[in-house]
C-alpha positions in Angstrom: 51.4 -44.5 -24.3 49.1 -47.5 -24.4 47.0 -48.4 -21.4 44.3 -51.1 -21.0 41.1 -49.3 -21.8 39.3 -49.3 -18.4 42.5 -48.3 -16.6 43.0 -45.5 -19.2 39.6 -44.0 -18.4 40.2 -44.3 -14.6 43.6 -42.7 -15.0 42.2 -39.8 -17.1 39.5 -39.2 -14.5 42.0 -39.3 -11.7 44.3 -36.7 -13.4 41.3 -34.5 -14.2 40.3 -34.6 -10.5 43.9 -33.9 -9.4 44.1 -30.9 -11.8 40.8 -29.5 -10.4 42.2 -29.5 -6.8 46.0 -29.4 -6.8 48.2 -26.6 -8.3 50.6 -28.0 -10.9 53.5 -26.4 -9.0 52.8 -28.6 -6.0 55.2 -31.4 -5.3 53.6 -34.8 -4.9 54.6 -38.0 -3.1 52.6 -40.8 -4.8 52.2 -43.9 -2.7 53.2 -46.9 -4.8 55.8 -47.5 -7.5 56.1 -45.4 -10.7 53.4 -46.5 -13.1 51.5 -45.1 -16.1 49.3 -42.9 -13.9 52.5 -41.3 -12.5 53.6 -40.6 -16.1 50.2 -39.0 -16.8 50.6 -36.8 -13.6 54.0 -35.7 -14.7 52.8 -35.0 -18.2 50.1 -32.7 -16.6 53.0 -30.7 -15.1 53.3 -32.2 -11.6 56.6 -33.1 -10.0 56.0 -36.6 -8.7 58.1 -38.8 -6.5 56.9 -42.3 -5.8 57.5 -44.7 -2.9 59.6 -47.7 -3.8 57.2 -50.6 -3.2 58.0 -50.9 0.4 55.3 -52.4 2.7 53.7 -49.2 4.1 52.1 -51.1 6.9 55.7 -51.8 8.2 57.8 -49.0 6.8 56.5 -45.4 6.9 59.8 -43.7 6.3 58.8 -42.2 3.0 55.8 -40.6 4.6 57.7 -39.3 7.5 60.7 -37.9 5.5 58.9 -36.3 2.6 58.7 -32.6 2.0 56.0 -33.0 -0.6 53.1 -30.6 -0.6 50.6 -33.3 -1.5 50.4 -37.1 -1.0 48.4 -39.1 -3.5 47.2 -42.6 -2.9 45.5 -44.0 -5.9 44.1 -47.5 -5.4 46.6 -48.4 -2.8 45.0 -48.0 0.6 42.7 -51.0 0.1 45.9 -53.2 -0.1 47.0 -52.2 3.4 46.2 -54.0 6.6 46.2 -50.6 8.5 45.4 -47.7 6.2 44.6 -45.8 9.5 48.3 -45.8 10.5 49.4 -44.7 7.1 46.9 -41.9 6.9 47.9 -40.7 10.4 51.6 -40.7 9.4 51.2 -38.4 6.4 53.1 -35.1 6.9 51.8 -33.3 3.9 48.8 -31.0 4.4 46.9 -32.2 1.3 45.8 -35.6 0.2 44.2 -36.9 -3.0 43.2 -40.6 -2.6 41.0 -43.0 -4.5 39.7 -46.5 -3.5 37.6 -49.1 -5.2 34.1 -49.2 -3.8 32.7 -52.3 -2.3 30.3 -53.9 -4.7 27.4 -56.0 -3.5 27.7 -58.3 -6.5 31.4 -58.9 -6.4 33.8 -60.3 -3.8 36.9 -58.4 -2.8 39.7 -58.6 -5.4 42.4 -61.2 -4.9 44.9 -62.1 -7.6 45.3 -65.7 -8.4 48.9 -65.3 -9.5 50.4 -62.7 -7.1 49.9 -63.5 -3.4 50.6 -59.8 -2.5 48.0 -58.4 -5.0 44.8 -58.4 -3.0 42.4 -56.1 -1.3 42.2 -56.3 2.4 39.6 -53.5 2.4 37.0 -52.5 -0.1 35.2 -49.5 1.3 31.7 -48.0 1.0 32.1 -44.2 0.5 30.9 -43.4 4.1 33.5 -45.9 5.5 36.3 -44.2 3.6 35.0 -40.7 4.7 35.0 -41.9 8.3 38.5 -43.3 8.1 39.8 -40.0 6.7 38.0 -38.0 9.4 39.3 -40.3 12.2 42.8 -39.8 10.9 42.7 -36.0 10.9 41.5 -35.2 7.3 38.7 -32.9 6.2 37.2 -33.9 2.8 36.8 -30.8 0.6 35.7 -32.6 -2.6 34.8 -36.1 -3.7 33.6 -37.9 -6.8 32.4 -41.4 -7.8 32.5 -43.0 -11.2 31.7 -46.1 -13.0 34.5 -48.0 -14.8 33.0 -50.8 -16.9 35.4 -53.6 -17.9 35.7 -54.8 -21.5 34.5 -58.3 -20.4 31.0 -59.5 -20.8 28.7 -60.9 -18.1 26.1 -59.8 -15.6 28.7 -58.3 -13.3 30.2 -56.4 -16.2 26.8 -55.0 -17.2 26.1 -54.0 -13.6 29.4 -52.0 -13.6 27.9 -49.8 -16.3 25.5 -48.5 -13.6 27.1 -48.9 -10.2 30.0 -46.6 -9.3 33.3 -48.6 -8.7 35.8 -45.9 -7.8 35.7 -43.1 -5.2 38.2 -40.2 -5.1 38.6 -37.5 -2.5 40.5 -34.3 -2.0 41.2 -33.7 1.7 43.3 -31.3 3.8 44.8 -32.0 7.2 42.9 -30.6 10.1 45.2 -28.4 12.1 
């Protein structure tokens, strides 16, 4: 399976973090459509069901009707207007989620070709932690990593030193 190099590294780190914290027998509801990361999770032994591309700000049916042990949200919450409501709606007791970190040298991402592909939120780690705590989750593990692009320029060089991605494992507070 071919993946763009920087995504490949991020996906590998994501699956490694997932393996550290989630039993391979656990069923997963992955927020977002099936993608190469989904395939990597399945290859690692996880049973994964994805949402279908519905607007999770408006339609939380998949979250409310799932029997999955774990919900994963990899690079999806930053696209939502209200990640608070989505996080509050999750029935599963375990969550593994990653977000891109806000970078002081780069504006929030917005696709020039796809009007729906944009980041409404880019978090600092403490902001994402606070959001999870406010929505009833206790963070048990977290990790940050760099993910330099293959382009060249001052921002690309900075991304060799400044963490871009933040991932957490959390459990619902009873």
